[in-house]
MARGU-604137 format. One record per residue (C-alpha): residue in one letter; residue number from 0; x, y, z. Coordinates in steps of 0.001 Angstrom, whole numbers, plus 524288, in hexadecimal, padded with zeros to 5 digits. Example, Ala and Ser with C-alpha at 12.3 -4.5 7.8 and 13.67 -1.06 7.14 Angstrom:
// residues 2
+---+-----+-------+-------+-------+
: r :   k :     x :     y :     z :
+---+-----+-------+-------+-------+
: A :   0 : 8300C : 7EE6C : 81E78 :
: S :   1 : 83566 : 7FBDC : 81BE4 :
+---+-----+-------+-------+-------+
This chain:
// residues 475
+---+-----+-------+-------+-------+
: r :   k :     x :     y :     z :
+---+-----+-------+-------+-------+
: X :   0 : 2219A : 8CD8F : 28B9B :
: X :   1 : 21877 : 8D7DD : 29133 :
: X :   2 : 21ECD : 8D6E5 : 29E9A :
: X :   3 : 22C56 : 8D8C2 : 298D3 :
: X :   4 : 22778 : 8E48B : 29136 :
: X :   5 : 22253 : 8EB45 : 29D62 :
: X :   6 : 22EAF : 8E79F : 2A4D0 :
: X :   7 : 236D3 : 8EE1B : 29A41 :
: X :   8 : 22E78 : 8FA5E : 29B46 :
: X :   9 : 23018 : 8FA8E : 2AA16 :
: X :  10 : 23EE1 : 8F93D : 2A8FB :
: X :  11 : 23F4E : 90422 : 29ED7 :
: X :  12 : 23725 : 90D1A : 2A766 :
: X :  13 : 23FE1 : 90A52 : 2B31D :
: X :  14 : 24C36 : 90CF4 : 2AB54 :
: X :  15 : 24677 : 9197D : 2A5B6 :
: X :  16 : 2426F : 91DFF : 2B356 :
: X :  17 : 25013 : 91B20 : 2B891 :
: X :  18 : 25641 : 92284 : 2AD3B :
: X :  19 : 24D75 : 92E5C : 2AF93 :
: X :  20 : 25065 : 92DF9 : 2BE34 :
: X :  21 : 25EF4 : 92DA8 : 2BB48 :
: X :  22 : 25DD8 : 938DE : 2B198 :
: X :  23 : 25642 : 9414D : 2BB25 :
: X :  24 : 25EBC : 93D89 : 2C6E0 :
: X :  25 : 253A9 : 937EF : 2CF0C :
: X :  26 : 2567A : 93272 : 2DC88 :
: X :  27 : 24D5F : 92B05 : 2E590 :
: X :  28 : 24D04 : 929B2 : 2F446 :
: X :  29 : 24312 : 92693 : 2FEB2 :
: X :  30 : 23F63 : 92383 : 30CAC :
: X :  31 : 237DE : 91926 : 31433 :
: X :  32 : 2349D : 91CAF : 3224D :
: X :  33 : 22B43 : 91441 : 32A5D :
: X :  34 : 228C2 : 917DF : 33895 :
: X :  35 : 221D1 : 910A3 : 34392 :
: X :  36 : 21B7A : 91981 : 34DB9 :
: X :  37 : 21602 : 916B6 : 35B4B :
: X :  38 : 20E27 : 92205 : 360AC :
: X :  39 : 2084F : 92330 : 36E4E :
: X :  40 : 2032F : 9310E : 36F2C :
: X :  41 : 200E5 : 939CA : 37B00 :
: X :  42 : 1F253 : 936FC : 37C3C :
: X :  43 : 1EF40 : 92D08 : 386E5 :
: X :  44 : 1E2CA : 92913 : 37FB9 :
: X :  45 : 1E987 : 92470 : 37346 :
: X :  46 : 1F0FC : 917F0 : 37063 :
: X :  47 : 1FE6A : 915D5 : 36A7F :
: X :  48 : 1FF25 : 91534 : 35BB3 :
: X :  49 : 20949 : 90F29 : 352B7 :
: X :  50 : 20AC7 : 910D6 : 3440B :
: X :  51 : 21432 : 91053 : 3389E :
: X :  52 : 21618 : 91B7B : 32F3B :
: X :  53 : 21F06 : 91C47 : 32379 :
: X :  54 : 22533 : 925BC : 319EB :
: X :  55 : 22955 : 9213E : 30C62 :
: X :  56 : 23027 : 92A81 : 302F7 :
: X :  57 : 23595 : 9296D : 2F540 :
: X :  58 : 23D8B : 934DB : 2F028 :
: X :  59 : 24143 : 9383E : 2E23C :
: X :  60 : 24AB7 : 94344 : 2DF2C :
: X :  61 : 24CA5 : 94706 : 2D0FF :
: X :  62 : 257B4 : 9501C : 2CD28 :
: X :  63 : 2535B : 954F8 : 2BFDF :
: X :  64 : 25F59 : 95D98 : 2BE27 :
: X :  65 : 268F1 : 965A2 : 2C62C :
: X :  66 : 25E6F : 96F63 : 2CA3E :
: X :  67 : 251CF : 96787 : 2CAD3 :
: X :  68 : 24DD6 : 95CAB : 2D41E :
: X :  69 : 240E7 : 9563C : 2D799 :
: X :  70 : 23E8E : 94F00 : 2E45A :
: X :  71 : 232D8 : 94608 : 2E65D :
: X :  72 : 2301C : 93F3A : 2F33A :
: X :  73 : 22530 : 93548 : 2F3E1 :
: X :  74 : 22057 : 9321C : 30180 :
: X :  75 : 2170C : 92899 : 307DD :
: X :  76 : 213E4 : 92991 : 31657 :
: X :  77 : 20A0F : 9225D : 31E79 :
: X :  78 : 20659 : 91AB5 : 32A7C :
: X :  79 : 20693 : 90C23 : 3289F :
: X :  80 : 1F920 : 9065B : 32677 :
: X :  81 : 1F277 : 913A5 : 325A9 :
: X :  82 : 1EB00 : 9194E : 31A2C :
: X :  83 : 1E73C : 92567 : 32201 :
: X :  84 : 1EDC1 : 931BD : 31CE5 :
: X :  85 : 1EC12 : 937A3 : 32A74 :
: X :  86 : 1F1F9 : 92C6B : 331EE :
: X :  87 : 1F50C : 92B6E : 34046 :
: X :  88 : 20114 : 933FF : 34083 :
: X :  89 : 1FC63 : 94067 : 339DB :
: X :  90 : 2053F : 94C2B : 33C96 :
: X :  91 : 1FF96 : 9562D : 345D3 :
: X :  92 : 1F817 : 94CE6 : 34E99 :
: X :  93 : 1FCAB : 94DEC : 35CA0 :
: X :  94 : 206E4 : 9441B : 36095 :
: X :  95 : 20A82 : 93EB0 : 35340 :
: X :  96 : 217B5 : 93F13 : 34CC5 :
: X :  97 : 219C8 : 947C0 : 34102 :
: X :  98 : 21619 : 93CEA : 337E0 :
: X :  99 : 210A7 : 93846 : 32AF8 :
: X : 100 : 20404 : 93FCF : 329F9 :
: X : 101 : 1FD72 : 9331E : 32622 :
: X : 102 : 1FF7B : 92C1C : 31961 :
: X : 103 : 1FB95 : 91F23 : 31398 :
: X : 104 : 200B2 : 91230 : 3188A :
: X : 105 : 1FDB0 : 9047B : 313D4 :
: X : 106 : 1EF02 : 9059F : 3149E :
: X : 107 : 1E3F9 : 8FFBA : 31C78 :
: X : 108 : 1E6CE : 8F1B7 : 3207C :
: X : 109 : 1D92D : 8EDBF : 31C03 :
: X : 110 : 1DAC1 : 8F20C : 30DE9 :
: X : 111 : 1E474 : 8F269 : 302C6 :
: X : 112 : 1EDD7 : 8FDD2 : 3026A :
: X : 113 : 1EFB4 : 8FE54 : 2F3B6 :
: X : 114 : 1E965 : 90BC6 : 2F26E :
: X : 115 : 1F2CC : 912BF : 2FB92 :
: X : 116 : 1F998 : 91E97 : 2F5C6 :
: X : 117 : 20291 : 9252E : 2FF92 :
: X : 118 : 20E17 : 92A73 : 2F7DB :
: X : 119 : 20FCE : 938D8 : 2F4B6 :
: X : 120 : 219F1 : 9436D : 2F309 :
: X : 121 : 22051 : 947F7 : 2FF93 :
: X : 122 : 2298B : 950CB : 2F815 :
: X : 123 : 229DA : 954C1 : 2E9D1 :
: X : 124 : 23207 : 96071 : 2E601 :
: X : 125 : 23A61 : 9666C : 2DB68 :
: X : 126 : 2479E : 96CA2 : 2DE53 :
: X : 127 : 24CDB : 976F4 : 2D514 :
: X : 128 : 25AE2 : 97AC3 : 2D804 :
: X : 129 : 26003 : 98848 : 2D488 :
: X : 130 : 251F4 : 98C5E : 2D266 :
: X : 131 : 25093 : 9976B : 2C894 :
: X : 132 : 25F4B : 9981D : 2C719 :
: X : 133 : 26133 : 99C2C : 2D54E :
: X : 134 : 267F6 : 9952A : 2E09A :
: X : 135 : 25AC8 : 9906B : 2E570 :
: X : 136 : 25528 : 982AE : 2E5F9 :
: X : 137 : 24665 : 9814A : 2E4BF :
: X : 138 : 23F29 : 975A8 : 2EA6D :
: X : 139 : 23106 : 97505 : 2E5D1 :
: X : 140 : 226A2 : 96B5F : 2EA4B :
: X : 141 : 222F7 : 96309 : 2F5F1 :
: X : 142 : 22E82 : 96227 : 2FF44 :
: X : 143 : 23309 : 960F6 : 30D45 :
: X : 144 : 236FD : 96E0B : 31301 :
: X : 145 : 240AC : 96DC8 : 31E48 :
: X : 146 : 24663 : 97A51 : 323E6 :
: X : 147 : 24FA0 : 97BB2 : 32F7A :
: X : 148 : 24E73 : 96E58 : 335AC :
: X : 149 : 23FC2 : 96C9A : 333E3 :
: X : 150 : 23C3D : 97730 : 33DD5 :
: X : 151 : 23176 : 97E29 : 33626 :
: X : 152 : 23265 : 976D4 : 3293B :
: X : 153 : 234EB : 96837 : 3298C :
: X : 154 : 2313A : 95B9D : 322A2 :
: X : 155 : 22C45 : 954B3 : 32F0A :
: X : 156 : 234AD : 94945 : 32AAB :
: X : 157 : 230AA : 940B4 : 3361D :
: X : 158 : 22300 : 9401B : 3307D :
: X : 159 : 22149 : 93577 : 32682 :
: X : 160 : 21A36 : 93ED7 : 31D70 :
: X : 161 : 22374 : 94A42 : 3203E :
: X : 162 : 220E4 : 95845 : 31BE0 :
: X : 163 : 221F0 : 95E72 : 30E7C :
: X : 164 : 21DF2 : 96B7C : 308A1 :
: X : 165 : 219C1 : 96FFF : 2FB2D :
: X : 166 : 2240E : 97A69 : 2F9AC :
: X : 167 : 22DDB : 9821D : 2F1B8 :
: X : 168 : 23B60 : 983E8 : 2F7B8 :
: X : 169 : 24615 : 98CCC : 2F2B1 :
: X : 170 : 25395 : 98AB4 : 2F87E :
: X : 171 : 26003 : 992A0 : 2F6B7 :
: X : 172 : 26CEB : 98E33 : 2FCA6 :
: X : 173 : 279F4 : 99527 : 2FB99 :
: X : 174 : 285C7 : 9958D : 30465 :
: X : 175 : 28193 : 9938E : 3127C :
: X : 176 : 2735B : 997A1 : 31106 :
: X : 177 : 26686 : 992AE : 30B8D :
: X : 178 : 259D4 : 999C3 : 3088F :
: X : 179 : 24D40 : 99220 : 306D0 :
: X : 180 : 23F78 : 99667 : 30351 :
: X : 181 : 23413 : 98CE1 : 30437 :
: X : 182 : 22621 : 98E82 : 2FFA0 :
: X : 183 : 21CD9 : 98493 : 3058A :
: X : 184 : 20EFE : 98288 : 300AC :
: X : 185 : 20870 : 97D5A : 30CD0 :
: X : 186 : 1FA33 : 97D1E : 30879 :
: X : 187 : 1F44D : 97FF3 : 2FB26 :
: X : 188 : 1E58F : 981B4 : 2FB7D :
: X : 189 : 1E2FE : 98BAF : 2F0D0 :
: X : 190 : 1DCDD : 9881C : 2E3F8 :
: X : 191 : 1E47E : 98C26 : 2D7EF :
: X : 192 : 1E10B : 99A04 : 2D43F :
: X : 193 : 1DC6A : 99DC8 : 2E1D7 :
: X : 194 : 1E37C : 9A4F3 : 2ECD0 :
: X : 195 : 1ECCE : 99EBE : 2F687 :
: X : 196 : 1E247 : 99DAB : 300DB :
: X : 197 : 1E41F : 991DA : 309BD :
: X : 198 : 1F267 : 98FBD : 305EB :
: X : 199 : 1FDDC : 98DDA : 30F35 :
: X : 200 : 20B92 : 991EF : 30B29 :
: X : 201 : 218AD : 9931B : 31229 :
: X : 202 : 224C5 : 99AB7 : 30DF5 :
: X : 203 : 231C6 : 99755 : 3146A :
: X : 204 : 23EC7 : 99E77 : 313AB :
: X : 205 : 24A63 : 9977E : 319D9 :
: X : 206 : 2585D : 99C9F : 31A2A :
: X : 207 : 26414 : 99592 : 31FF9 :
: X : 208 : 27255 : 9995F : 321F0 :
: X : 209 : 27D0C : 98FBC : 325B6 :
: X : 210 : 288C3 : 992CD : 32E4B :
: X : 211 : 281CA : 99A27 : 3392D :
: X : 212 : 28598 : 99668 : 3472B :
: X : 213 : 28A1D : 988FB : 34304 :
: X : 214 : 27E1C : 9860C : 33AEF :
: X : 215 : 2731D : 98BD7 : 332F0 :
: X : 216 : 26A08 : 99771 : 33508 :
: X : 217 : 25C98 : 996C8 : 32EBF :
: X : 218 : 251EB : 9A0D6 : 32CF6 :
: X : 219 : 243CA : 99D4F : 329F0 :
: X : 220 : 237FA : 9A52D : 3259C :
: X : 221 : 22AC6 : 99F64 : 32222 :
: X : 222 : 21E3C : 9A5B4 : 31D45 :
: X : 223 : 211AC : 99DDD : 31E24 :
: X : 224 : 205F8 : 9A21A : 31612 :
: X : 225 : 1F9DB : 99AD8 : 31ABF :
: X : 226 : 1ECDE : 99CA4 : 313D9 :
: X : 227 : 1E785 : 98F42 : 3172C :
: X : 228 : 1DBEA : 99424 : 31F1D :
: X : 229 : 1DA99 : 9A10F : 317FA :
: X : 230 : 1D179 : 9A6EA : 30DF3 :
: X : 231 : 1D665 : 9AD52 : 30180 :
: X : 232 : 1D700 : 9BB3F : 306CF :
: X : 233 : 1E167 : 9BB12 : 3116D :
: X : 234 : 1EBD6 : 9B2DC : 317F3 :
: X : 235 : 1E986 : 9AB49 : 32482 :
: X : 236 : 1F7B8 : 9A8FF : 3280B :
: X : 237 : 204A5 : 9AECD : 323E8 :
: X : 238 : 20EF3 : 9AB4E : 32DE4 :
: X : 239 : 21DAD : 9AA73 : 32E9E :
: X : 240 : 228FF : 9A3A1 : 33569 :
: X : 241 : 23690 : 9A981 : 33692 :
: X : 242 : 2422A : 9A3CA : 33DC7 :
: X : 243 : 2501A : 99EEB : 33DFE :
: X : 244 : 2577B : 99282 : 3415B :
: X : 245 : 265C9 : 990AC : 344F3 :
: X : 246 : 26B83 : 9830F : 34544 :
: X : 247 : 279AE : 97F11 : 346CC :
: X : 248 : 28495 : 979B3 : 34F20 :
: X : 249 : 28CBD : 981A1 : 358C4 :
: X : 250 : 2963A : 97D00 : 3631B :
: X : 251 : 292B1 : 96ECD : 360E8 :
: X : 252 : 28428 : 971A1 : 362E4 :
: X : 253 : 279A2 : 96FF4 : 358A2 :
: X : 254 : 26F7A : 97AA3 : 359CE :
: X : 255 : 2633E : 9802A : 35384 :
: X : 256 : 25BE7 : 98CB9 : 356C7 :
: X : 257 : 24FD2 : 9918F : 34F92 :
: X : 258 : 244EF : 99B75 : 3511A :
: X : 259 : 238C9 : 99E4D : 34908 :
: X : 260 : 22E2A : 9A891 : 34A33 :
: X : 261 : 220AA : 9A811 : 34408 :
: X : 262 : 217F6 : 9B3AA : 340F3 :
: X : 263 : 20CB0 : 9B751 : 3380F :
: X : 264 : 1FEAE : 9B24E : 33828 :
: X : 265 : 1FA79 : 9A79F : 34180 :
: X : 266 : 1EE55 : 9A3FD : 339D6 :
: X : 267 : 1E556 : 998B3 : 33CE1 :
: X : 268 : 1ED67 : 99299 : 347CA :
: X : 269 : 1EB3E : 99EBC : 35036 :
: X : 270 : 1DC95 : 99DBF : 34E33 :
: X : 271 : 1DB6A : 98F42 : 35183 :
: X : 272 : 1E50A : 98D81 : 35CB6 :
: X : 273 : 1DC41 : 9933F : 36769 :
: X : 274 : 1E80B : 99B05 : 36C07 :
: X : 275 : 1E065 : 9A70F : 3703B :
: X : 276 : 1E65E : 9B043 : 3662E :
: X : 277 : 1E0E4 : 9BDF6 : 3672C :
: X : 278 : 1D9CA : 9C248 : 35AD9 :
: X : 279 : 1DADC : 9B563 : 353BB :
: X : 280 : 1D1EA : 9B3D4 : 347E8 :
: X : 281 : 1CC34 : 9A7BC : 341C3 :
: X : 282 : 1D7A1 : 9A5BC : 33885 :
: X : 283 : 1E1ED : 9AB71 : 34192 :
: X : 284 : 1E665 : 9B5FC : 33814 :
: X : 285 : 1E6EA : 9C00D : 34305 :
: X : 286 : 1F121 : 9B856 : 34AC9 :
: X : 287 : 1FFD5 : 9B959 : 348BC :
: X : 288 : 209FB : 9AECF : 34AE4 :
: X : 289 : 214B3 : 9B186 : 354BE :
: X : 290 : 21BE5 : 9A4B9 : 35725 :
: X : 291 : 229E3 : 9A00F : 358EB :
: X : 292 : 231E6 : 993BB : 358DF :
: X : 293 : 23F46 : 9923D : 35F52 :
: X : 294 : 2480B : 9865E : 35F46 :
: X : 295 : 255B3 : 98335 : 3641E :
: X : 296 : 25DA8 : 976BD : 363EF :
: X : 297 : 26B57 : 973E6 : 36925 :
: X : 298 : 271E6 : 966AA : 367C1 :
: X : 299 : 27EDD : 95FFB : 36A4B :
: X : 300 : 28484 : 9533D : 36518 :
: X : 301 : 28E6E : 94C79 : 36DE8 :
: X : 302 : 29639 : 9451E : 3639E :
: X : 303 : 2A063 : 93F8E : 36CFB :
: X : 304 : 29683 : 93A30 : 376B7 :
: X : 305 : 2907D : 92CB8 : 37653 :
: X : 306 : 28598 : 92BD7 : 36C23 :
: X : 307 : 288E4 : 939B7 : 36746 :
: X : 308 : 27CC7 : 93FB2 : 36D98 :
: X : 309 : 2766D : 94C24 : 36891 :
: X : 310 : 26EBE : 95436 : 37262 :
: X : 311 : 265F2 : 95F3C : 36DB2 :
: X : 312 : 25E61 : 9693D : 375B1 :
: X : 313 : 25261 : 96E76 : 36ECC :
: X : 314 : 2486A : 97938 : 37150 :
: X : 315 : 23D10 : 97DA5 : 368A9 :
: X : 316 : 232C2 : 987E2 : 36BAC :
: X : 317 : 226D4 : 9899D : 362FA :
: X : 318 : 21F10 : 9954F : 367B8 :
: X : 319 : 21101 : 99368 : 36BC8 :
: X : 320 : 2054B : 99C34 : 36CAD :
: X : 321 : 202B7 : 9A30A : 379AC :
: X : 322 : 1F92C : 9ACE1 : 37F45 :
: X : 323 : 201E4 : 9B871 : 37BF6 :
: X : 324 : 2018E : 9B44F : 36DB2 :
: X : 325 : 1F2DA : 9B36D : 36E3A :
: X : 326 : 1F137 : 9C0B9 : 3749E :
: X : 327 : 1FA07 : 9C6C5 : 36A4F :
: X : 328 : 1F286 : 9C098 : 35F15 :
: X : 329 : 1FDE0 : 9B79F : 35B66 :
: X : 330 : 1FFB1 : 9A8EF : 359B5 :
: X : 331 : 20C07 : 9A3B3 : 36023 :
: X : 332 : 20D3C : 99553 : 35C78 :
: X : 333 : 21893 : 99212 : 35362 :
: X : 334 : 215A1 : 98AA9 : 346BD :
: X : 335 : 22027 : 98070 : 343CC :
: X : 336 : 21C18 : 98058 : 3356A :
: X : 337 : 22142 : 9741B : 32E7E :
: X : 338 : 22AF9 : 96F64 : 338A0 :
: X : 339 : 22F13 : 96166 : 33B16 :
: X : 340 : 229FD : 96185 : 34902 :
: X : 341 : 22DD2 : 95365 : 34B7C :
: X : 342 : 23BF6 : 957B3 : 34B44 :
: X : 343 : 23A2B : 9622B : 355B3 :
: X : 344 : 22EF2 : 95FE7 : 35F32 :
: X : 345 : 23018 : 951CD : 3637D :
: X : 346 : 22DA6 : 94570 : 35BCD :
: X : 347 : 21FFE : 9436A : 36152 :
: X : 348 : 21B9F : 94F17 : 35907 :
: X : 349 : 211DB : 95545 : 3623D :
: X : 350 : 2154B : 96319 : 35DD7 :
: X : 351 : 214C7 : 962C1 : 34F0C :
: X : 352 : 2095D : 96C1A : 34CB6 :
: X : 353 : 20FC4 : 97752 : 34576 :
: X : 354 : 2069A : 981ED : 34A8A :
: X : 355 : 208FA : 97EBD : 358F2 :
: X : 356 : 1FBFE : 97812 : 35B8B :
: X : 357 : 202AF : 96BFB : 36143 :
: X : 358 : 20481 : 973D8 : 36DCE :
: X : 359 : 1F7E0 : 97BA3 : 36C17 :
: X : 360 : 20062 : 986F6 : 36749 :
: X : 361 : 207B3 : 98832 : 3744A :
: X : 362 : 214B5 : 9865C : 36D26 :
: X : 363 : 21F54 : 97C61 : 36FB5 :
: X : 364 : 22C5A : 97BC5 : 376C7 :
: X : 365 : 23507 : 96FF8 : 374D0 :
: X : 366 : 240CF : 96DA5 : 37D95 :
: X : 367 : 24827 : 961C2 : 378BA :
: X : 368 : 25476 : 959C1 : 37AAB :
: X : 369 : 25838 : 95154 : 36F14 :
: X : 370 : 262F1 : 94713 : 36F11 :
: X : 371 : 268FD : 93E37 : 364D4 :
: X : 372 : 271F7 : 932A0 : 36740 :
: X : 373 : 279CA : 92A5B : 35DA2 :
: X : 374 : 278A4 : 91DBD : 3653D :
: X : 375 : 27FBE : 91545 : 35B0E :
: X : 376 : 282F7 : 915EE : 34C8C :
: X : 377 : 2764D : 91712 : 34504 :
: X : 378 : 26DF8 : 919B2 : 35121 :
: X : 379 : 269BB : 926EE : 35675 :
: X : 380 : 26139 : 92928 : 36276 :
: X : 381 : 259EE : 935F0 : 364D8 :
: X : 382 : 252F6 : 93A6C : 3712B :
: X : 383 : 24B48 : 9473D : 371EE :
: X : 384 : 24421 : 94D80 : 37D47 :
: X : 385 : 23A31 : 9588A : 37B78 :
: X : 386 : 2335C : 960EC : 385A6 :
: X : 387 : 227E6 : 96823 : 37F76 :
: X : 388 : 2214E : 97460 : 384A9 :
: X : 389 : 21800 : 97E97 : 37F97 :
: X : 390 : 21DB2 : 98BF8 : 37C76 :
: X : 391 : 211CC : 992DE : 381ED :
: X : 392 : 210CD : 99236 : 390BA :
: X : 393 : 204DB : 98A46 : 3949C :
: X : 394 : 2052D : 98CF5 : 3A329 :
: X : 395 : 204E9 : 99BCD : 3A2D1 :
: X : 396 : 1FDBB : 9A777 : 39D11 :
: X : 397 : 2051E : 9A518 : 39066 :
: X : 398 : 1FA12 : 99C5D : 38B8D :
: X : 399 : 1EDDC : 99EA3 : 393D8 :
: X : 400 : 1E576 : 9A2C6 : 38841 :
: X : 401 : 1EA4D : 997BF : 37F98 :
: X : 402 : 1E7E1 : 98D73 : 389F1 :
: X : 403 : 1DA45 : 992CE : 38C85 :
: X : 404 : 1D768 : 99185 : 37DF8 :
: X : 405 : 1DDA1 : 9841B : 37CF3 :
: X : 406 : 1D302 : 979C7 : 37D52 :
: X : 407 : 1DD19 : 96F36 : 3800F :
: X : 408 : 1E0D7 : 97540 : 38D2A :
: X : 409 : 1D6FE : 97544 : 39874 :
: X : 410 : 1D5E0 : 9828A : 39F14 :
: X : 411 : 1DA6D : 97D41 : 3AC3C :
: X : 412 : 1E600 : 975A2 : 3A6C0 :
: X : 413 : 1F338 : 97C0A : 3A954 :
: X : 414 : 1FDD2 : 977C1 : 39FF4 :
: X : 415 : 20C7C : 97995 : 39F70 :
: X : 416 : 2150F : 97B85 : 3938A :
: X : 417 : 21AD0 : 96DD0 : 392CD :
: X : 418 : 215CF : 96530 : 387B9 :
: X : 419 : 21D4E : 9591C : 38C05 :
: X : 420 : 229D4 : 95267 : 387D3 :
: X : 421 : 22DD9 : 94912 : 37D0E :
: X : 422 : 238D0 : 93F25 : 37B84 :
: X : 423 : 23CB8 : 93A78 : 36DD9 :
: X : 424 : 245EA : 92ECC : 36C29 :
: X : 425 : 24AFF : 92ABE : 35ECB :
: X : 426 : 25431 : 92006 : 35A30 :
: X : 427 : 25962 : 92104 : 34C44 :
: X : 428 : 260C1 : 915F8 : 34574 :
: X : 429 : 267B3 : 917F1 : 3387A :
: X : 430 : 264A0 : 90A7A : 332F9 :
: X : 431 : 26C04 : 90C9C : 3264B :
: X : 432 : 26F0D : 91789 : 31CBB :
: X : 433 : 260CE : 91816 : 31848 :
: X : 434 : 258D7 : 91420 : 32422 :
: X : 435 : 256D6 : 91A18 : 33199 :
: X : 436 : 24EFC : 9135B : 33C43 :
: X : 437 : 24A0D : 91BBD : 34774 :
: X : 438 : 241A9 : 919A4 : 35373 :
: X : 439 : 23C34 : 9236F : 35CF5 :
: X : 440 : 23453 : 924F7 : 36957 :
: X : 441 : 22E37 : 9315C : 36ED3 :
: X : 442 : 226CF : 93427 : 37B47 :
: X : 443 : 21F86 : 940B0 : 37E79 :
: X : 444 : 21D31 : 943BC : 38CD3 :
: X : 445 : 21038 : 94AD8 : 38CC6 :
: X : 446 : 20AF2 : 95427 : 39726 :
: X : 447 : 1FEB1 : 95BB5 : 39A28 :
: X : 448 : 2017B : 96717 : 390FA :
: X : 449 : 2047A : 95DDF : 385C1 :
: X : 450 : 1F804 : 9565A : 3888B :
: X : 451 : 1EF9C : 96299 : 388BB :
: X : 452 : 1F513 : 967CF : 37BFA :
: X : 453 : 1F604 : 95AF3 : 37487 :
: X : 454 : 1EB1C : 95284 : 379FD :
: X : 455 : 1E1C4 : 95C9C : 37F84 :
: X : 456 : 1DB0D : 95DD7 : 38CA4 :
: X : 457 : 1E243 : 952B2 : 39346 :
: X : 458 : 1EB72 : 95384 : 39EBD :
: X : 459 : 1F470 : 9485A : 39B01 :
: X : 460 : 1F831 : 94064 : 38F26 :
: X : 461 : 200F5 : 934D8 : 38C51 :
: X : 462 : 20EE1 : 936AF : 3884E :
: X : 463 : 21108 : 934A7 : 379C8 :
: X : 464 : 219B9 : 92A00 : 37410 :
: X : 465 : 21E21 : 927C8 : 36628 :
: X : 466 : 227EF : 91E69 : 3602E :
: X : 467 : 22C26 : 91AE8 : 35271 :
: X : 468 : 23548 : 912B0 : 34A2E :
: X : 469 : 238EE : 91793 : 33CA7 :
: X : 470 : 240D8 : 91292 : 33121 :
: X : 471 : 2455E : 91CCA : 32765 :
: X : 472 : 24B76 : 917F4 : 31ABF :
: X : 473 : 24FF8 : 92173 : 31044 :
: X : 474 : 25520 : 91D40 : 30321 :
+---+-----+-------+-------+-------+
């Protein structure tokens, strides 16, 4: 009798929940993405490692009415068998993939795992359409922010944990143009009622027009207000990025050209980089940024050839700091902000540090050839080759002061600009309409300059190998 009573209550609750979901127009979706990694890094003194990591997501989208929607995305990420929130593949460590950032797996093999709690909100935001009666949509809350192909703002989707921001976005679209403003709260350290000391905020204005040279022209302006290391009386860093991006198709060629310039305060990075900047103070507030980024890509798909190959030529240049910058009291290394670096600078992810420290602030040039082949229905093969170099010349007077100040470079060690080469091979299989299976292998050919900047005070290092197999199911 009692069991039937509780069963009746459970059925009633389920039916009521289903009725409410129907009334509110609630839809559910999700993702399960396990990945097996084999990593043999560039250091000859370390051994190969292998590990599983996984992303699990459950999404709920509720359309309350024609103008109001709520999106909730629960996420669990972790390395199998690990209870360490700073597990082996933490982003930012040299030689690791843009990855999970840790997480909680199944627990220690020697104890029960019943206390594990590894689920949280990856995204949770409210969308208000026609906000305030205007042709503007407002998205408020934790969300992924992607602008212009992930160049300066991306979700780092390769990482199991991915990237989200606590933000407010206002978007207006009409005709062939869009205007978007984003406010990002990067770091909130102030107590209620106090000043904004120790906060970090970013303002982004993005404008795009379609129908220009066979594609779209975008303009971007960002203002970063950084008080993180400041007291309550003045600002440590106010700095800005301005630039444009043109992407389209002309004469059968796919192309992309973009340029960005950064100016304003350099702040703490100028004080800690040992770059020999004239007049630098302890917090770097006397040093100005003067940095640039340029990128160009041209590709062609040969649809009538066997396997319909696509060949793309690629060049990126992130400016680095040099002695002329230092003499002029400037800081010249480009900050890639919140980019999805895995998409641009090789799958081994040696150059993810946004402030340029991955090359000791000497900048980065990437000359690449990328190919894609449709080898049979449901199977795509990709092969990429990268040649990496510093932007600052390391074998001339362009960097004498910096190299003298660089503890990683012996005084008698002459270096050249090459940082080595990387090959990335990927096979993607569309298993069915919901599941994709992919496998990849990458090898990085190291050299002396790479070893000095990434290992420190060694003449040679091993090449770096990495391989993976991944299943990605979305429902």
